[in-house]
N, C-alpha and C positions, 0 to 999 in steps of 0.2 A: 662361434658364429653361426652359424647357421643351422636352427633346430635341436640345439642341445639336447636343453628339454626333458624332448618330445623322445628318445634315446636312452634315456640314463640306464635303465634296465641291460639293453646294451653294449653298453659303452662301463657296466662294473665289470659283466662278462673278461674284456677282457682289459684289463690293470694297465699295461702293458705299452697300451695306447691315448697318446693324452686325451680330453676330451672334445677339444676342438678341432685338431685331429681324426678323429675316429667320423665329429660331424660331419667334418667334408666329406671323406670316403663314402658315409651312406646320402650328401646329396650327391653326389659325382653318378653311385652307381645309379640314383633315383630318375639321374636328368637323363641315361643312356635308356634304363628303364622308357621315363616318356617319349624320348627317340624314337624306340621301337617302338610303343602304337603306334608314335606319329608314322610309320612305316607300315605300319599293316590297315591300318583304318584311311591312308594314304589310295594303297591298291587297293580294298574296296571301295573306292566312292572314286573310281578310275576314270567310272562312265555315269558318272553324275553331274548332269549338266547343267551346276548354281555353284557346287563344293569344289575347290583344289585344293593338290597338298600342301601352297602356304597359308594357307585358310580356315584346313584343320591343325596346321600344327601353331597357329595363334590361336584356334578356338582350344585344345589340349594347354596351350598355354594360360589363357588365362581363365580354364572351368582350373586349371590345377595352381593356382597362384590362391583366388576364393578355397577352397578347401587348404591349405595353407595357413592363410587368414584368419578360418578360423578357429583353425591348433592349434593356432601358436593365438589365437584371444587378441589379434587387433597388433602383435608382437611385430611380424616379418609374413612377407607374402610371395617370396622369391628363393631356391636354390642358387641361383648369381646373380650376383651384379652385376650391373653394364654395365660391361668396360668398354668404352671410347679402342685401345689397345687391342686389343682382344678382336675388335671388330676391322678394325684395320688392318691388324700384322698378320693373326689365323685366319681367319673366316673370309673376307670382303678379296682377296687372292686366288683361290682356284675357284671361285666362280666366276671373277671377269677368265681370269687361265681358258680354262675350259668354252667358256665362251668366244672369248676369239678365235680357240684350238675349229672351231666345232662348227662354223659360221659357216654356210654357205659363201667364198670366200666372191668371185662372180659377180650375187646377189647386190654383197655387199659395196663393193665397190660398182658398181654398176649407177649407184644412188647414194656416194659418195660426201655425195656435192650437195643434194639434200643434208642427207645423214647428218655433216660436220657443222651447214648451215643451223635445220634445227638442235642439235646437244652444245653448238656455241654462240653464234648472232641469238637464236630462241632462249636460251639461259639467262644470259643478259640483257632481253625486254622483257621477261616473266620477274628477274630480280627485279626489274627498274621497280613495275607493275608493281613486287607487293610491297617495295618500298615506301610508292608514293603510299602508299592506301593505308598503309602501317601508322604511314607517319599522319596523314590525314585523322582514323576515326581511333587512335591508341592517342592524342588529343583530347580528344572527346567522353573517353572513358573513363582518361587523366587515374592507371591502376600505379603505374614508374613514372620514373621518370629516366628514358632514354636518351645517349646525344644520337649524333651522325651514325657510326661505326654501327650501334647498336641494329640500330635500326634498315640496316645498308646489310650488317649480316647474318640480321632475320629474312632476305630477299634472299642470299643464299642457301639461308635453310631451305626456303621452302621450294628459292625454285629445285631445290634435288629429290628426279625425280626417282621410282624403285624399279633401279632395272631388273633386281632380283625379283621383283613378280612377272613387271616382266616376263621372263622366262616361260612360269607356268597357268599365265594366261594368252599368251598366243603361241599357236603349233609352227613350228618350222618345215615344216609339210604340208601343209592346209591354207598356213598364208603368208605363203617364203615372201610379198613386196607387204602386205602388213609390219611383219613378226623382223624385217631384216631396217625398215624405216624408225619400227617404237624401238627396238631393243637398240642398235645402234648409234644410237639417240641418245636412247636412255647412257652407253655409256660414258658417251663424251658429252652429255647434260652432267653427272654427279662425279667427270674428272672437273669438269669449268666450274661445279658450286666449289668444290672443293681447293680450288683455285684462286675464286674470285672470294674465298672463307678468308684465306690464312694470305690472305692481300692485302685482302680488308682490316685482318687484322693489324700485321708491320705498317700497316700506311700512317703515314698522320694525314687524317684529315682534317686538322685545325687549319692548314695552311692548300684551299682547293688553287690549283690555274691552270692556266690553257696546256704550259712544261709538266704540271702535275696529273694531270690527264692520262697528257701523253708517256709522260713518264710508265702509268702504269699501264696503261696500255702494252708496253714495248714490253715489261717483263708480264703479264699475261702473253704477250705470243710469243717470246722465251721462251717461259714456260711449256706450254703448252707444244712445240717443237721439238724444242731438246726431249721433253719426256717421247713422242713417240719416234724420235732418229738412238733413242737408247733404247729400248725394246727391237727397235729392229735389227740394231746391232747385237744385243743377246742373241736373238734367234737365226742369227744369219754365224754367231762366234760358237754357235754349242754345235751348226748344223759343218760347219766346218772343219771339228772337232774329230766328234760322232765319222765320220765319212772319212777322214783321214786317219783314222786310227782304228774305225770297228772292232769298237769294243766284244762283239754279239759270237769274232769267231770265239773267241776264249768264255765267257760270258753275257749272258744277253741283260742282266737284273743291274749290270754295269750301267749300259748303254739307258735305260732303266730309266736309273738312277739318276744322271746323267742328266736325261732330260730332265727333271722334276725340280731339281737341283736348280737345275738354270732356270729352269722358269722361275723359283721362286729369289731370283741372285737379285734376275731384274725388278721387279717390285722392291728390294730390300737395297738397292742402289738407289734407285728415285726414291724413298724413303731420304737414306742416306744425304744426297746432292740436292736434296729438297725439292723436289720438283714433281709431277703428277703419278703414282705407281697404278692411278689404272688406268691409263691411255697407257703410261709403257710395256704392262702385264696383258693389257688387253691387242697389244699391237705381237708381240713376243710372241704371243702362242697363235696369233695368222699366221705368221715369221715360219713358224717352229710345225706346224700343216704342212708349208708348201717345200720346209728345204726339210730337219730333219728328218721325221716321218718317215720318212721313207727314203729316207738313209740305216735305220736300223731293221733287223730279222721282220720274219715280217710274226715270230711269235712278241716279238718287243714291239708291235704296232699295237693288236690284237689287248696286250695289257697295256698301256698309255692310253691309250684311243680307254678303257673300260676302266684305270686308274681314275683321271681327269675328269670323267664324267663323274662314279659315285661320291670324289673328291669332294668333289663343288656341289655336289644332290643331298649332303651329311652338310657339307654347312651354311646352304640354303637348308635348311630344315629344323638346325643350331640356330640360323638368324630365331624363322620366326614365331620359336615355340622358348627363344630369350624372354624378344622384344613385350610377349604375351606375359610371360611373366614379372617384367620389371614395369609392364604398365600400373598393376593394381600395388605400386609398393605405399606405404603407405604413411613415410616421411613425409611424401613429395601435397599428398593432396591434403597431409593435414595441415598448410599451409594457405590451401585457399575455402578451405571447409566452412570459414566465417563468412565469406563471399563466392558461393557456385556460379547467380549470376552473371560474374563474368567474367571467372574462368567459362561458364556457355560463352559467352558474351563474343570473347577472342577467340576461340576457338572457330566460332562462328563465322570473321568475319577472314578468318586466316583463310577458314578451306573456299569461301567467295574469294580473295584476294589469287587463292592458287586455279581455280576451275579459268579469270576472270583473266588472269596471266599467263595462260595454258594459249586459249583460245588467241588472244593480243600476236601468235607469232606464226600455231599453224593452221590457219587458213588464209592470213597474207603473205608466210614462205610458199606456203603448199601452192597459189599464187601465181609466182614468180617461177618458181620450181618447172611449172606448166606452160609457164609462158618461150621457156626452153629449151623443151622434149617435143618433136616434131612429131614421133607414132601417138597416135590417140590412145594404145593404150600401155603404154608408158607412163601417163601422166596419171595427178591423184584426184578423182574425182570427192565429189562433197562427204560422200557416204564411208570412202576411205580416211577421208578430213575424219570425221567426225568419231571414227576409228580411232588417229592416232591419239583424236585430242581424250575421247574415253581413256587411253590405257595408258597415260601419261600421266592422269591426275592423279594415281597412286605414293605416294609417300614414304618411306620405311625405315632403315635400320642405318641411313646414311640421313635422312634428316635430324636422327635421333642425338646420332653420335655430337654431329656436327653441333645440337643441343647443346648436349651436355658440354660440349668444350666450352663454348662462352656463357654458359649461365651457370655451370658446379666449377664446382673444386671436391673432386677425388668420387663426383658422383653425388655428392652432396650440398644441400643454397638453406642458406639464410633472410635471404631472403622472399621475400611474400610478392615481387614483380616476375624475380626469377626465376620464381616455383610457380607462377599461372604460367609463363614460356615453357616454363617443363610440361604440364600437365598441359596444354591445350596441344604443348605437342605431339603430345599422345595421345589426347583423343583424336586430332589430325589424322593421323598415321592409322591408327585402328581402323577408323571412320573409312577411310579413303580406298581401304585395304579389305575392310568388307564390303563396305555396296559396290564400286565400281568395282573390282576383286572377282565378288560374284556375278557380275551383272553385265562384265566383259564378255567370253561366252554365249550367253541367251543375241547380245548386239551382237554383234558376230552372226550369228547364224539366224538374226531378222535382216537384217543388212543385203549378208551378201549366202543367200543361202543355198547359190550355187559352187562357194568355194569349193569344200571340200568336196563335192562329186565333181568338181573337174579335174581337183586333183588329180586323182585318183587314177585318173581315164588317161592322164598324160602321163605318168610315171610310173614303171613297174620296180623303181627303190627307193632312195631318197631322198632323189634329186627332185622337186616339182616341177609342174611343171615345163617339166622341156621335152625336149625331144630329139634322142641319140642318135647326131648324125655326124658319122665320121666326116671330120676335114683333111681332108686326104693322110693322113697318118691318125691308124689306128689308137698310139697313144692319149691322143687326144679324146677317148671317147675320156674319159676321168670327170669325174664333175662339173673344174676351174672352166672345162674345153666345154659343155653342156653349151650347143645352141636354144635358150629357155628366152619367152612368151608370155607377158602378159596378159591377160583379159580373158573372157570367156572365150569356151571350145570350136568357142563359131569361126572367129578370126585365127586361131592356130591351121598355116598354114601343114599340110604332108607334107613329106620328109623326100619326094619322090618328086613330084611339087614342079614347075621355073619360080615360082613365085618363093617355094622354099632358097631355090636354089636363091633365087636373086640376093633372098630377105637374110643368107649366110654372114658371116659380119669380117669380110676381105679385108679390110682397110680401116677400124676402126681403133680410141686405145685400144683395147685388148687387145688389137690382131700386134703393134707396134711390141707394143708390150712379154709379150710371147715370143715373138721374135728377140729382142729379148733376155730375153730370159735366157730362150735358148741357147742362147749365143755367148753369154757373159757371164750370168747368174750358175743356170748348171754343172756349168763343167770345173768350176769352183767350189761349191757350195751343196753337190749334192742336188735329189727331190728326185722323183717319177719318172723314169728312163735313164740318171747318171746313176744306180747304186756300182760301186766299185767293186771289179771281178779280184781276191783277193783267194789264195787258195782257203777251201773251210769253209767258203763263203756260198748261200744260198744257190748264187750266180753259178759256182764252180761247183757243185754238186748236180745240179738242173739240166748245166750240159754234159756230164759224167754220162748222165743218165740217160740222158739223150742220144749219147755216139754209139749208147752197146746195141748189141746183131740183136 
């Protein structure tokens, strides 16, 4: 299947193993070795201004594809074939779950309305702009015949941002507001794009009317809300079970395993019920970090935190390495070799429409968001809007997976028009990741040069731009109870000043949520301050130790 001719000498020494099986083993060994190389090189380039780990993996994947292409004399270019199922079922869930598990909840929910507006409404606007542009320009090129469903699918494909690469180019500690907005929007955007794409695929577009449009919108909202509810429910169930049974008194392995399996179960349940697994597993991660994580033992907390982060990191690296190697698949490019100009034109048009479609919602929605903010420091200034627009231009594996679903069958295509769309998608993904990904960090340093300095001055730990003020209770010094202030360090009030006292969130949505959470949710589902007192538990042992003379 893969490069068997390169390893005939090794195969001859193992007659008990078939040629195809042995070639697969060799391919997997090489792929794992490449993953190790990505980690080592990414570490060496950690402080590099331009290159991040995602781009490193992409370049290594492209380089490996070129080498294999030369060795196989143009017959093959990858170790593994890009699979839509592999991406959505195995690689994407740990990335999205860890994002929800590690996200700074207060920062995320403080900007929740803006994030949802960017992620849901913005995606629909971007899809509309891209679809209208495709109708106009593709008719002039006349390289294929696409119906309305195909055009709308193209809009949904290229409206999907690359939230995976966003994790690499933005730093949650250095730019908390930008990270919260761009990444939160990216998760909602991916979910919206997939829901839109699936709805377009299953919807009869030949009979469009007002009733059908409302039915489409209702179906979209139904999937959106139900996916979120499923993720929250799964997270709460895991918290309740672990709190009541307290597995840690016998085995910490069981509670760690249960957390991991429940997280993955939320995603698979969403797929089973044809919902958005991305939204489901993201909100499951948020709920688990708020309740379930506090119900396990201290050792399990450390284990789960690093396990989820490690799985996410490996999946991210795997995806970019995977995409880099598959980009040079000779079969796809053979169909467009007779008309490279058309392929370049289509790629350029799509890249321009992506930029236009994103600008069509980032700046207007930011303006509307600023109208609802009274505090100047909470508004999104023009420099931040430019960074949000720029960082969201990257397209990645979600777009590729949707394009493969639409324009190929089992990864193969026989139609010239479909082949051009596949190669154009690959070109847009590579170009946007390399160019926009490499320039995002320098752009942030140029537009906001004092951002990282301010952050380091205001925080002693991993909570950016925070002032640790006890709000009448020592337990509220945790991450999601910090009083956070955006803007420059000149606008941050001293903790002991009158202004700082008056700015404490005495009557905010967060305040009422904390009251409800402490009174009703935490006594049932656990969380910080509600760890069960069970014989043999850490609480019991610490109490016993304190009682000793």
